[in-house]
C-alpha positions as CSV (number, residue, x, y, z in Angstrom):
1,S,109.8,144.3,104.4
2,Q,106.9,142.7,103.7
3,I,104.7,139.2,104.5
4,Q,101.9,138.4,102.4
5,D,100.0,135.2,103.1
6,W,97.6,133.1,102.0
7,N,96.3,130.5,104.0
8,F,94.1,127.6,104.2
9,K,93.4,125.3,107.5
10,Q,91.0,122.6,108.0
11,E,90.9,120.7,111.8
12,Y,88.5,118.1,112.9
13,Q,88.1,116.3,116.0
14,W,87.0,113.0,116.7
15,N,86.0,111.1,120.4
16,A,87.6,108.2,120.2
17,S,86.0,107.4,123.4
18,A,85.1,108.4,126.8
19,K,89.0,108.9,127.6
20,N,91.0,110.3,124.0
21,N,90.0,113.0,122.1
22,V,91.3,113.0,118.7
23,R,92.6,116.2,116.7
24,F,93.6,116.3,113.1
25,G,93.9,118.7,109.9
26,I,96.1,120.4,107.8
27,N,97.6,123.5,106.8
28,S,98.6,125.1,103.5
29,I,100.1,128.8,103.5
30,Y,101.7,130.6,100.4
31,H,104.0,133.4,101.1
32,T,104.7,136.2,99.3
33,I,108.0,138.2,101.2
34,T,109.4,141.3,100.2
35,P,112.7,141.6,102.3
36,G,113.2,145.3,101.5
37,E,113.2,148.4,99.7
38,I,115.2,151.4,99.8
39,D,114.4,154.7,98.8
40,A,117.4,157.3,98.8
41,K,115.9,160.1,97.8
42,N,117.3,162.5,100.2
43,S,120.1,160.3,101.2
44,P,122.7,160.7,98.6
45,G,125.3,158.5,100.6
46,L,122.7,155.1,99.6
47,N,121.1,154.2,96.0
48,S,117.3,153.1,95.7
49,S,116.9,149.6,95.1
50,A,114.5,146.9,96.2
51,L,115.3,143.4,96.7
52,Q,113.8,140.7,94.5
53,K,110.8,139.1,95.8
54,R,110.7,135.3,97.6
55,Y,107.8,133.2,97.1
56,S,107.4,129.5,99.0
57,L,104.8,126.9,100.1
58,E,104.3,125.8,103.4
59,N,101.8,122.5,103.9
60,S,101.9,120.7,107.1
61,A,99.5,117.6,108.3
62,F,98.8,117.4,112.2
63,V,97.4,114.9,114.6
64,S,96.8,114.7,118.4
65,N,95.0,112.9,121.1
66,T,94.2,113.6,124.4
67,W,94.3,110.7,126.8
68,K,93.0,111.0,129.9
69,V,94.3,108.0,131.6
70,N,92.4,108.1,135.4
71,D,91.4,111.0,137.3
72,R,94.7,112.2,138.0
73,F,97.0,112.1,135.1
74,Q,96.5,112.9,131.6
75,M,98.1,113.4,128.2
76,T,98.4,115.1,125.1
77,Y,100.7,113.8,122.4
78,G,100.8,114.3,118.6
79,V,103.2,115.6,115.7
80,R,103.4,117.8,112.9
81,L,105.1,117.1,109.7
82,S,105.9,120.1,107.5
83,A,106.9,120.5,103.9
84,F,108.2,123.8,103.1
85,S,108.9,124.2,99.6
86,I,111.2,127.5,98.4
87,L,109.7,128.3,94.8
88,G,111.0,130.0,91.7
89,G,110.8,133.1,90.7
90,G,114.4,134.8,91.3
91,D,117.8,134.1,91.2
92,Y,119.3,131.4,94.2
93,F,123.4,131.3,94.9
94,T,125.9,129.2,95.9
95,L,128.1,130.4,98.3
96,D,132.0,129.8,98.9
97,E,133.8,129.0,102.4
98,N,134.1,132.8,102.7
99,N,130.8,133.4,101.9
100,K,130.9,134.9,98.4
101,V,128.9,134.1,95.6
102,T,130.8,131.5,93.0
103,D,127.2,130.6,91.0
104,T,123.9,132.1,90.8
105,T,120.7,129.8,89.3
106,S,117.5,131.6,88.1
107,Y,114.2,129.5,88.5
108,K,111.0,130.4,86.7
109,R,108.0,131.0,89.2
110,G,106.5,127.5,90.4
111,D,109.9,125.8,90.2
112,I,110.7,124.2,92.9
113,V,114.1,125.3,94.1
114,K,114.3,123.1,97.5
115,T,111.9,121.4,99.8
116,Y,113.0,121.0,104.1
117,W,111.0,118.4,105.9
118,N,110.8,118.4,108.9
119,L,108.6,116.1,111.8
120,E,107.7,118.1,115.0
121,P,106.7,116.1,118.1
122,R,105.1,117.5,120.9
123,L,104.3,115.7,124.4
124,A,102.7,117.4,127.5
125,A,101.3,115.5,130.7
126,S,99.5,116.6,133.9
127,F,99.1,115.0,137.4
128,V,96.5,116.0,140.1
129,I,98.7,116.2,143.1
130,N,95.1,116.9,145.3
131,P,92.1,118.9,144.3
132,I,94.3,122.4,144.7
133,S,97.4,121.0,143.1
134,S,98.7,119.4,140.2
135,I,102.1,119.2,138.3
136,K,102.6,119.5,134.1
137,A,105.8,118.9,131.6
138,S,106.1,118.9,127.9
139,Y,108.6,118.6,125.7
140,V,107.8,120.4,121.8
141,R,109.9,120.8,118.7
142,N,108.5,123.7,116.6
143,T,109.9,124.1,113.2
144,Q,110.4,128.1,111.6
145,N,110.8,129.1,108.1
146,M,110.3,132.6,108.6
147,H,113.8,134.5,110.0
148,L,113.4,138.0,111.0
149,V,116.9,139.4,110.9
150,S,117.7,142.0,113.1
151,N,120.8,144.6,113.1
152,S,121.6,145.3,117.3
153,T,124.3,148.7,116.0
154,S,121.7,150.7,113.9
155,S,118.7,152.4,115.1
156,T,117.1,152.8,111.5
157,P,114.3,150.3,110.7
158,T,117.1,147.4,108.9
159,D,115.4,144.2,110.1
160,K,114.4,142.1,107.7
161,W,112.3,139.2,107.0
162,I,113.3,136.3,105.1
163,A,112.4,132.6,104.5
164,S,114.0,129.8,104.3
165,T,116.6,129.4,101.0
166,N,118.8,126.9,99.7
167,I,121.4,128.8,101.8
168,I,119.3,129.9,104.9
169,K,117.9,126.7,106.9
170,P,114.7,126.3,108.8
171,E,114.7,127.6,112.3
172,I,114.4,124.7,115.3
173,S,113.7,124.5,118.7
174,D,113.5,121.8,121.2
175,Q,111.9,123.0,124.4
176,V,111.2,121.5,127.8
177,S,109.3,122.7,130.8
178,I,107.9,121.8,134.0
179,G,105.8,123.7,136.1
180,Y,103.7,123.5,139.5
181,Y,100.0,124.9,139.6
182,R,97.9,125.4,143.1
183,D,94.6,127.3,143.6
184,L,94.8,128.8,147.3
185,F,92.2,130.3,149.5
186,E,89.3,128.6,148.3
187,R,90.1,128.7,144.6
188,K,89.4,132.7,144.6
189,W,93.8,132.4,144.2
190,E,96.2,130.9,141.3
191,F,99.6,130.4,142.0
192,S,101.8,128.9,139.1
193,F,105.2,128.3,138.4
194,E,107.0,127.0,135.7
195,T,110.4,126.1,134.1
196,Y,111.9,126.1,131.1
197,Y,114.8,125.1,128.4
198,K,115.0,125.6,125.1
199,A,118.0,124.5,122.5
200,L,118.0,126.2,119.1
201,Q,119.6,124.7,115.8
202,N,120.3,127.0,112.8
203,Q,120.4,130.6,114.5
204,I,120.7,133.6,112.2
205,D,122.9,136.7,112.5
206,Y,124.7,139.2,110.9
207,K,128.1,139.1,110.4
208,D,130.9,141.6,111.9
209,G,130.8,144.8,109.6
210,A,127.7,143.5,107.4
211,D,126.3,145.8,104.9
212,V,122.7,146.2,106.5
213,F,121.7,148.2,103.4
214,A,122.8,145.7,101.0
215,N,121.4,146.3,98.0
216,N,122.0,142.7,96.4
217,D,119.9,139.7,96.6
218,A,122.1,137.7,98.0
219,I,121.7,138.9,101.4
220,E,123.3,135.3,102.2
221,T,126.3,136.7,101.8
222,E,125.9,138.7,105.3
223,L,124.7,136.6,107.6
224,L,126.5,133.7,109.5
225,F,124.5,130.5,111.2
226,G,125.1,129.2,115.0
227,K,122.9,127.6,117.7
228,G,121.3,129.4,120.6
229,R,119.4,128.3,124.1
230,A,116.8,129.7,125.9
231,Y,115.9,128.9,129.7
232,G,114.4,131.1,132.8
233,A,111.6,130.6,135.3
234,E,107.7,131.8,135.6
235,F,106.0,132.8,138.3
236,L,102.4,133.7,138.6
237,L,99.9,135.2,141.1
238,K,96.5,135.3,140.3
239,K,93.0,136.7,142.1
240,K,90.4,134.8,139.9
241,A,87.2,136.3,142.2
242,G,85.1,139.2,143.2
243,K,84.9,142.2,142.4
244,F,88.6,143.2,142.3
245,T,90.5,140.8,140.0
246,G,93.8,140.6,138.4
247,W,97.4,139.2,138.4
248,V,101.4,139.9,139.5
249,S,103.8,138.0,137.1
250,Y,107.5,137.8,137.2
251,T,110.0,136.2,134.4
252,L,113.6,135.4,134.6
253,S,115.1,134.6,131.6
254,K,118.5,133.9,129.6
255,T,118.3,134.0,125.5
256,E,121.7,133.3,124.1
257,R,123.5,132.9,120.7
258,K,126.9,130.9,119.6
259,I,127.5,131.5,116.1
260,N,131.4,131.3,115.0
261,G,132.8,134.6,113.5
262,I,130.9,136.0,115.9
263,N,131.7,137.5,119.7
264,N,135.5,135.3,119.4
265,N,133.2,132.4,118.8
266,E,131.9,132.3,122.7
267,W,128.2,132.8,123.6
268,Y,126.6,136.5,123.2
269,N,122.9,137.8,124.3
270,A,120.7,137.4,121.8
271,R,118.8,140.8,120.4
272,Q,115.8,139.4,122.6
273,D,117.5,138.9,125.7
274,R,115.6,139.9,128.7
275,T,116.9,139.5,132.3
276,H,113.6,140.3,134.0
277,E,110.3,141.4,133.0
278,I,107.3,141.8,135.7
279,A,103.4,142.8,135.2
280,L,101.3,144.1,137.5
281,V,97.4,143.9,135.9
282,G,94.3,144.7,137.9
283,S,90.2,145.1,137.5
284,Y,87.9,146.6,139.6
285,Q,84.3,146.8,139.1
286,I,83.0,149.8,140.2
287,S,79.1,148.9,139.8
288,P,77.3,147.0,137.5
289,K,77.9,149.2,134.3
290,W,81.6,150.8,135.3
291,T,84.9,148.8,135.4
292,V,88.3,150.3,135.7
293,S,91.6,148.7,135.1
294,A,95.4,149.3,135.3
295,N,98.5,147.7,133.7
296,W,102.2,148.3,134.7
297,I,104.8,146.2,133.1
298,F,108.8,146.6,133.3
299,Y,111.3,144.2,131.4
300,T,114.9,145.0,131.4
301,G,115.9,146.8,128.5
302,E,117.5,144.6,124.7
303,A,120.7,143.9,124.0
304,V,122.6,146.0,122.0
305,T,125.8,146.7,120.3
306,F,127.7,150.2,121.2
307,P,130.4,151.8,119.5
308,T,133.8,151.0,122.2
309,G,136.2,153.7,120.5
310,K,136.3,155.8,117.1
311,Y,139.0,156.7,114.6
312,Q,139.4,158.7,111.5
313,I,139.9,157.2,108.0
314,D,140.1,160.2,105.3
315,G,138.7,162.7,107.8
316,Q,135.5,160.5,108.2
317,T,135.0,159.0,111.5
318,V,134.0,155.4,111.8
319,F,133.1,153.7,115.3
320,L,134.6,150.5,116.3
321,Y,132.3,147.6,117.8
322,T,133.7,144.8,120.1
323,N,131.6,142.3,121.5
324,R,128.2,141.6,120.0
325,N,125.2,142.7,121.8
326,D,127.2,143.2,125.3
327,Y,125.3,146.6,126.4
328,R,121.7,147.3,127.3
329,M,119.0,149.6,126.4
330,P,117.6,151.2,129.9
331,S,114.8,149.2,131.1
332,Y,111.3,149.6,129.6
333,H,108.4,150.7,131.9
334,R,104.7,152.0,131.6
335,L,101.3,152.4,133.1
336,D,98.6,151.9,131.1
337,L,94.7,152.8,132.6
338,G,90.9,151.8,131.3
339,A,87.4,152.3,131.9
340,T,85.0,150.8,130.4
341,L,81.2,151.7,130.5
342,E,78.6,149.1,129.4
343,L,75.5,150.6,127.4
344,K,73.7,147.8,126.9
345,K,73.7,144.1,127.3
346,K,71.0,141.7,126.1
347,K,70.4,138.2,124.8
348,R,71.5,138.7,121.4
349,W,73.4,142.6,121.4
350,S,76.1,144.3,124.0
351,S,78.0,147.5,123.5
352,E,80.5,148.7,125.4
353,L,82.4,152.4,125.7
354,S,86.3,151.7,126.4
355,F,88.2,154.7,127.4
356,G,92.5,154.3,127.8
357,I,95.3,156.2,128.8
358,Y,98.9,154.5,127.0
359,N,101.5,155.3,128.8
360,A,99.7,156.9,132.1
361,Y,102.7,158.8,133.5
362,G,104.4,159.5,130.2
363,R,107.4,157.6,130.5
364,E,109.9,158.3,127.6
365,N,111.3,155.1,127.4
366,A,114.2,154.7,124.7
367,F,113.3,153.3,120.9
368,A,116.8,154.1,119.6
369,I,120.3,155.4,121.1
370,N,122.3,157.2,118.5
371,F,126.1,157.9,119.0
372,R,127.4,161.3,117.2
373,E,130.2,164.2,117.1
374,N,130.0,166.9,119.1
375,K,130.1,169.5,116.2
376,D,132.0,171.9,118.6
377,D,134.3,169.0,119.9
378,R,135.2,166.4,117.4
379,T,137.2,164.7,119.6
380,K,133.6,164.2,122.0
381,T,130.7,161.8,121.2
382,E,127.2,162.2,121.9
383,A,124.9,159.6,122.9
384,V,121.2,161.1,121.8
385,R,118.4,158.9,123.0
386,Y,115.2,159.1,121.1
387,A,111.6,158.2,122.2
388,L,108.4,157.9,120.0
389,F,105.3,158.0,122.5
390,R,104.4,159.3,125.7
391,F,100.8,160.2,126.5
392,I,98.1,158.6,124.1
393,P,94.6,158.9,124.9
394,S,92.4,156.5,123.3
395,I,88.5,156.3,123.1
396,S,86.6,152.9,121.8
397,Y,82.8,151.7,121.2
398,N,83.0,148.1,121.3
399,F,79.9,145.6,120.0
400,K,78.6,142.2,119.8
401,F,75.7,140.4,118.5
C-alpha cells in the first residue's frame, strides 16, 4: 500500500487586538493511492495482481481565534471546512444489500466522482484557578478520508490504505476532554490529569471471512461499516528543572467498534485498543558536554483474533474463528539507552555526536503469532511466535546552523 501526496498550505496570523489572535488559511492536498500489489512468484495458491490507483483532491479552509478574556480565562474557537473530491481514473461500483457488485461506472482522469463536504468545529478553554493550577477543556470534530484497513487474523502485511469512495464515507470523530494541570515544588515539577471520550462514525472493518488478498478493485465488497468509541484517562508527572529531567506517564484507555455483521453485532475491541500504556523517560547531564538518557515503555498487546478450533475440508485444515479481536498479543516493553556528546556550540553553528541502543535488554516482542499443524501429529496445533528486532545500536552526527 502506498500514498503519494502533493501538499500546499498557506497560513496567516492577525493580531486583531491585545486580546484576540486570529489564525486562518487554506490547505490543498492531491492524493494518489496504490491500495496494494501482490507478487505471487513463489506462491502457487495466489495470482499476481495490482489494484487500480485512486486519485483524490482534498481542499480545506480554516479559521480560529484565541481570545484572552482576562488574566484567568482564555478560549480558542474555530472551524475548518473540508471538501474531499474523489477523482476519476478508474472504475467505481454500485453494491446491493449483500455487498455484491451490481453496476460498474468508469471515470476518466480529472472527472469528479463525488465530493464530501464536512464542517469541523473546535473549542478549547482554559481557566487559571491560582498561580500554580489550571483546568482545561475542549471539544473537537475531525474528519478522516484516508483509511487504514487492518486484518486482525493475519500476520502478513495485508493492511491497506484506501481513500473515501462513493461507498466508503469519511470517518468522523467527536472528542470531548477535560484536564487538570498543576505545578509542584516551586514549578520544578508538573502534574497533569486528563480524561476524554471520543464518538466515532463510519468505522471500517473487514467482514467475517473476507478475502484480504482480493485481487479485484471492489474492496468495498469485503468491508462493513459501523460506529466506534474511545475513552480513557491520562496521567503525567514531569520534572522540568535541574540536571536530571524526565517524566512518567500512564494511560488507561478503551477503543471499541460496533458493526452489524461482526461479533454478533456487539461491541468488540478495535485492533488499536491498548488497556495500559506506561512511559518512563529520564535525562541526566553528566557534564557540560555529556548527557545520558533512558526511555522505557510498556503497553498492552494489540487485540487480535486467534482460531478457537479447526476442521478438515478435502484433506485441508481450516481454522475456525469466532469472536473478533477477543485475544491479545503478548505485552510489549523495551528499554532504549542513549548518550550525547556536544562537540561544538557557537552562535551560528552547533554539532553533537549521539550514541544509542534500541531495546537494550533484548526483549523479543511478538510481531506476529501464526498457527500451524504439527508435522508429526496433525491433531495438534502449534502457535509460532515471531519477533523482528532485538538489540539495535546506533550512532549519529547532528549539526545545526
